[in-house]
Each structure stands twice: as structure tokens, then as C-alpha cells.
N, C-alpha and C positions, 0 to 999 in steps of 0.2 A: 442698304437703304438709308439716306441721310431724313432726318425729319424735314427739314426744307423744301425735300424733293417734294413729301405729300403735301404740302402748304403751296405747292405752286398752282396757280390758277389762270397764268397767260398762257396763250397758246396749246388750249387744253380741250379735248372732247371727251364728255363724261357721258359714258354709256349706260343706259338704264334700262336694263331687261325688265318690262312689266308685265307679269303672266296673270291674266284672268283667270283666278285659281277657283275651280268650278268642280272639281271632282271627276267621276268616270260620266262618260255618253255613249249612250247606245244609239244606234239609228239603222232601222230595218232596212232592207234592199226597197220595199215599197214606199217607206217614210224618202228614201233618196228620191224615188222618182217625183213624190208631192213635193219635193224642195224645187226640183226642176221644171214642174208644171207652175209653181208660184213664181219663181224667179224669170223663167223665160216663156212662159206660156207653152211648154212642150207638154202634149196630150196623147200624141200618137205612138209613143216608144213603149216596147213590151219591158215589163216592169222587172229584168232579168238582171244576174250578174254578167251574163254573156254582153248584154246590152251596155251596160257600164264600161267594160272592157274596151268595147267598139268606140264607145264615146271618148274614152282616153286615147286612142289611137287616130280620133277624128275621122274615123270611116262612115260615119251616117250625116248624110247632108242634112243640114240645119239651117239652110240659107244664110250662111255666113257668120255664123255665132258659135262654130264648131270650137275654136280654140277658147273662148271663154267658158262655153259648158265643158269642155275637157278641164279646165283648170278646177272648175268646182267639184268633177269627180275623180281628180286626181289621187292618189294614193295616199299623199301626205294628209289632205283635207278630209278625207272620209274614212280611212283606217284608224277609227279612236281608239285611244286607251278606255275601252268601254267596261272594266271593272277596277276596282282598287288593286287587285293583285298586279294589273298590267301598269299601272300609276307606280305602285312601290318599285316595280323592277327597273322601271324607267329612272325612278328617283336614284335607286341604288348606284345606277352607271352616273348620273349626274353628281352625285355626291362621292365620287370617286378622284383622289388626286389627279389620274389618269386625264380625267376629263377637264377639272377644273383649272389645272395647270398647264394643259396642253398648248395654250398660246397665253401667257400672262401678260397683263398690261405692262405699260411702260415703269411701273413703280414694282414689277414682280409680283403682282397681285392677281390672285384666280378671279374667275367668271363668278358674278353675283345674280342672284335672281329676286325679284320682288314678288312677293305671294300675295296676289290682291284677292283675299279669299270672301267668298260669297256665301252666305245662308240662304239654302233654298226654303224658305217659309212663306206659308201663305197661298200655296199651289194647293190643287186637288186632283189634277189631270198631269200624269207624269209618264208619257210613254217613251220618253229618253231615258228612263231608269237612273236619275238623278239622284243623288245622295241627299237627303230630305232632314231638315232639324237644325234647330239652333246648335251652333258650335261644329257639326258634323264635319266640316271641311276644316275649318279653323283649326281644331283639336288635332287633326291628322296631322295637320303641317306644322303645328307648335310642337309635336312630337318629334318631326322628321328634323327641325332645328335643335331639338334638345340633343338629339342623337349625332348631330355632326356641327359642333361648337366650332369647327376650325374654320369655317366659311363666314362671310359676312351678310349671308341673306337677313331678309326681314319680312315679316307680314303685314301688308297693307289693306286698303278697305277696297272693295267691289259690291256693287248693288243693283240687281235686276228689279226695276218697278214690275209689281204684279199685273198681269194682264186681265182683261175684262173678264174672261171665264176661268180665270185662275189654271191658266196651264203652263206647266214649267218651261215648254218649250218654245214659248211666244214671246214676242217682243211688246214690251210697253214702254211707256217715258214718262209716266206721272209719278212723282213723289207725294203729290198731294192724296191720290188715290191709294197710295200704299202705307197705311199705317204701320204694317211690319218694319219698315225702316227704324222707327224710334224703338221698339221692342227690341230690335236685333242690337241697336248701340247701348241701350239700357243695360242688356243681358251681358254685352261685351264688358261694359265697365265695373258692373258688381260681380257677376259670375269668372270673369277672366282678368280683372283688373288691366284693360286694355281699351285703347280709345285711338282713332285713327288720325294720323296727320298727312296723308298721302292718300288720293282717291283716283279711281278708275271707273268711268262711267261704263253701265250696261249697254253693250250696243254701241258703244261710244257715243251715245245721244245723251244730249242736255238739253234742258227746257227752262223756262225763267223759273219754274218752282224749284228745280233741281240746283238752278245758278244761285238762286238766293238762299238755300239751304246751307250750302256749300259755304256762302259768304260769312256764315254765321260762326261755323265752328272748323273747316279744315283748310289750312293754307296753302297746301300743294296740289294741284290737280293736272295729273298727265293722261289726259283723255284725247286732247285735240288730233284730229286726223285730217287737218289741213292739207290740200294739195295744191300743187302750181296749176293743174287742170282738173276740176271736178266733172267734166264731163262724161267721164267713165261711171259716173254715179246713176246716172240715168238708163244706163243699158240695163238697169235690173231691178225687178219690182221692189226689193223691200231697202233701198236707197234712193229710189225717184222722188225728186221733189223734198229733199231733206226728210225722209221717213226716219232713217238711222244714221248716226255717223254725219250729221250736217256742220261741217266746218267751215262751209263756204264763208269767205272774207275772212278767216282767221290768219294770222302771220304763217307762212311757209318756209321761211326762211331758217327756221330752228331756233328762234329767239324766243324767249321767255316774256309773259305779258301779265299785266293785271286787266281783268275786263272790264268791258263797260258796265254799267248797272241794267241798262236795257237789252242788251244783245252781247251776250259771253262771247261770242264770237271776234268782238272788235274791241281793240285796246281801249283801256278806259282808266279810271280811278279807284274801282273796287279793292278789297283788300288781298284776296287769294292771288296766286300765281299761276298760270296755266302753261304746261309744257306739252310737247308735241311728240304723239308715239306711233309710228307707222307699223303696218302690220308685217310680221315675217313668212314669207312662201304663201301667201294668201292672195284671194281673188280680187280684193280692193284695196286701196290705199296701201300699197305694199312698199316695204324700204327697197331700193335698189342703190346700182352703184353711182348712179348720178345724185341721190340724195344724201350717201354718204360722203362722196366728194364735196358736197355743197356745205357740209357740215365742217370737214377738215378745212376748207378753203376760208370759212368765216373764223375757226380758232386759228388757222395762221396769222389772221387780220388782228389777232390779240383779244378777240371776244371767247371768254370760256363759253363752250357750247355743248348742250345739254340733246343728247340723242336718245329719245325714247324708242323701244322696241316692243309692239304687243303681240303677245303669245297666248295660248289657252295650254292648260296641264293635260288637257284630253287629247294633245297632238305629241309628236315625237320632237321634243324641244333639243334633244342631241342635234338632229339633224338642221333645227332650226339655228342653233348657235355656231355649227360648222359653217353654214350659210353667211352669217353675220361677220364672223370673223374674217372670212375670204374677203368680203367688201372693205375691212377695217385694214387689212394687208394692203389692198391695193390703193385704197386712198390714202395710208401712209407712206407708201413708196411714193406718191405725187405730192406730199407734203411731209418731208422728213423730218421738219422742225416741229412737229406737233406731237404731242405726247397725249396717249390714252389711259383713261382712267376707269375701270368697271366700277360701277356706284352702286349702292343702296341709294333709294331715290331722294331721301332727304339730305343725306350728304351731297348727293349732285346740285339741287337746288340750293343748299347753303353754298357750295363752293362759287356756285355761278352769281348768286346774287349777295351774299353775306360773306365773303372771302376772311373779312377780320374774326369772325366767330371760330375760325379753324385754329388760331392762335390764342385763343381765350382773349382777345381783346375788344369784343363787342362791348358798347358803352353800356348795355342792358342785360342785367343777370337772366339766367332762363327763369321763366314765369313757374311762381310756385305759389298755391294757394292755401289759405288757412280755414278751417271749418270749425264753426262753433255753434253747437246743438243748446237751445235754452229749453228743456221740457215744462218748465213749470214758471214763468216769469210773473211777476207781480202786475196787476192790472193790463195782462195782453195775453194772447194766445202761444201754445209753443211754437217754436219759431227756428228756423237754421239761419245761421249769417255766415256768408262767403266773402272773405277779405282776399285781395291779390296781395301777397307779403312781399313780393319780389317779381319784377318784371312786368310784363303787361299781357292780359289775355288777347287773344288774336281777334275776335269778334265783339258783339254786344255783351253777350253773358256767357258764361260757361254752361255746359250742358248737363241738366238735372236729370237724374235716373233716381226713382223709388220701386222697392218692391216691398208689396203688402205682405200681409201674413198669411193669404191665401196664395201667394205665389203670383200675383200679377205683377207686370213690369212696367210703369207707368213714365213717361216724360211730362215734364211741366214747364213753363215759364218761370222765371224768377222776376221778385220785385226788385226794384232800381233804386239805387241813392241818388244823390246829386253829383257825385262823382263816379269815374267810370273803373273803380277797383273796389267796389263793395256791393254786395245783393243779398237780398233774404227770402226766404221762402217760409209761409206761415201755414201750420196744420191746424185747419178749422174745418167749419161744415161746409165751406165753398171750396175745399181742396180735399182733405180726407184728415181723419184724426191719427194722432199721431200713434194711439194705442195700435192701429193698424198697420203699422209700418216696422218691416223687419230691418231693411238695409237702405242706406241712401247713399248715392254715388255722385260725384261732381266731377268732371273732366274739363279740362281746356288745353290748347295750345296756345303758344306764342306765335308769333310772325315767322320765328326761323324754324318752326317745326318741332321745337321741344315741348314735351307733353307734361302735364301733370294731373294727377289723377288721385283722388282719395274717398274711400269707402268707409261710413260710419255704420256700425253693426250694433242694434239696438237689443239688449237683452229683454226677452220676454217679461212683462211686468216691472222692468226697471229700466225704463228708456233715457234715465239719465246716465247709465253706464255703457260706453262706447268702445269700440275697436277702431281704430284709425290706420288706413295703410296707405302708403304715397307712393308708389312707384308703378309706372307702367312695366308690365313684365317684358323681359328680352328672353325670349324664349330659346335663345342659343345656350344660355347659362343654365 
């Protein structure tokens, strides 16, 4: 394979398999029927496995919604990976050369997964037996990537806002009501040397608060579930009237777009770029042959096209990839001039938006920060100075994370200078004293999705002695 082939962006479909990586999920038979009641108002069904089998075969009269209910209770959707052992057995199959290279892309490369790892924190009710705790899922997949460095998978970010009664199986949408978000990112920076550049919204739901949060720090967002016809959403309670997955009015032609300030669904002048990801073998917003053909036709017209696929790790990903690869084969037969690239999400966005970065010809170097801590300045309080040494930060400020001596993790705003390349943070009575600080982390992306992250470790009793780390970890190494 020639390097020039890898740099091709014309007539190219970029496949991004974005997996909402949430760990095991358990659902009892009674809980399945509680969902059917919530989704369709079905209250008369005996809650038994025999009823589920009859619903799958569409043998029960439900007044015209038999097919929709059969989809919800299909084996693929409710036969969950409900333990880590089941997920690990699946991952062992997925990481085999037999699976990855069964149908290589146009460049001879194997399938790629984008693991959007979630932290289940802030919840107190957990009937679905989710894996709780900071880094619990992140660390599991980081280890899988370390053990399988030959593939090009990466870890990205996923977040579930905390529900009103802190139930881990319920759907909320408010970032403002979820301060756990800031602690998760603080800990990812300081404890794992990691900061996200690609995001997927929990329940594919964004609102103004999450929209504006992302605008500050994360350049790539692959959450859109825009469809040509949104009428199917009104058939189920959890999507009706925009409750979840509300992408009405967003582009459904596989184009990438910058959102509008007041409505993330409309093209506008905001910083980040939103891509579309349709669900695989799912009950709503599903990828099908028509959608795949549409993407190939767009690419045949000379527009590099990102096709996002949305999945969950508690389902059978092997079956989902087999299904998608069949769609790709049929679309490629209709458009033989189009090439396919299986991609890590950042690579796909850069290929589609900034092809000059692939050959190193971009006019702007990747962002890099300098941190300087002055613990005892004359006529001032201790303060941190952050300078953008090269490149340009994506948003108005880098993300600041502080760990205290008592192991609290705090995010705070920075003080701004008169240009957009320098910020500071003062340690005083209005913030916190420097002698209560153990570690300071600062992270930023640039618009290309390059990340720079630094952590300062303060030695107890001698805060001027610091250790600085520079890299965002690549867990395949």
C-alpha cells in the first residue's frame, strides 16, 4: 500500500464505529415488561419468557404495533452481555485477526472500534448492575488496547447526565445538574493523563447546556441521529417530542457541520463539528441500505463522507459489524469508484475536514501548552501561568483540574489575558491555598483534535518542586 493511497480523501467513505462503552448491563424479565409499559403502554401482558418469545414471533395482538414490539424484545437487543466475562469473551473474538481482517477496507486495514467510555458515578440506584466508579470501564478497555496494539482502536468520551433520583438506568439530559462531569474529566486528566477530543452524547441527547460545554473544549461530536423522517420517534414514549435523540432539523445527508449557537441541530458558526451516527440493528434511528447507499453516492460526487455507526458494548458487536459490512459491500458494488476507510474518529474528521494535516502540510502546528507555577511571587499570591506555546487552543480556555491534599478534584475557570494565548490561575482565599494542592492538570485540544495535556505534581512542603508530564496516553502502546 502506497502512502499516497492513505492520503486520498476524494471519493472516500470513512467508517467510524462509535461504541457507547458502558460495561455489562443486566435486565430481569420483569424489567423488560416495565420497559414495554413505558414505551408502548402495554400493561396486560404476563411478564414471562414465554410471552417474550410470543412477542418476538408477533403472535399476540397488540393493535398494530406488533412489529415494533418484536424489535424491542429481539434477541439482539435484550440478550445482553450482563457480566464482564461475557464482554471479555466478545472482545477476544473481536480482537482476532480472523474478525478484524475478514473484510479489510480499501487500504487493506482491519475494522476499527471507537470506545466511548462512560463512568457510572453519582448514582445510588443500580438495578441493571452497571459497573460503578471512576475509571472502572475506562481502565478495563485501556488494558484491552494495551494487549492488542496491532489494531487502531482509541478511547473516546461518553457521558450520562445524572437522573433526578440518581438511578443509573434512567435517562437525564442536564449537564448543569451533573457536577460529576467535571470530576470525571479532572480525574481523567490527573490520574490517567487523558482528555477527550471526540464525544458522544448519552441517549444521543444534547441540550443548550451540553452544547455550550462542548463548545469550550471538545472539537469533534459524533452524536447526531438526524433522520430523513422523524415521525417514527413519536411512536415510542422515550423519544416523543424530542425527549431523547432530538436531532430534528439537523443535516441528514451525511455532511459534517458547525452548529448554531442557539440550536445545536442547525448549521451555524460554532467551533465544534458534529457528525452523524446511526444505530446498528436497533429499534430507532437505524442504519440501513438506503442510508449507506446515500453516503456512497455523496462520496462518489467527490465529497469525503463520514459514516458514523452507533453501538453498545453490552450487545453482540460481531453481529453488528457483519450486518454493516454487508451494507458496505452492496453500496460499493453500486459505486465501484468509491473507497472505504475504517477509521478512528479523529482520523475521520481530519480526513474529511483538514486533509492537509495528513501530509503534515497544515499551516498551524499542533497545540502545545507551557505551564509555569510561581509559588512565592513578590507582591502577589501564588499563581499558575498557562501559555499556548504553539498552535491554538480550541475553545476560550484550557480545562483546569486540581487535586487537593484530601483527594478532592476541582475544576475552575481561568483568568484571561488580553490575548487568546495566555491564562492564569491564582491560589488565594477566594480559590484555595497552594499548600492544599497536590496536583494540577491542564488540558486542551486544537480544532484538528490534537490534544496537549500537562500535570504538575507538587511535593508536600515544597510546592516549587514539580514534575510535568506532557502526553495524552495512547493505550495501544
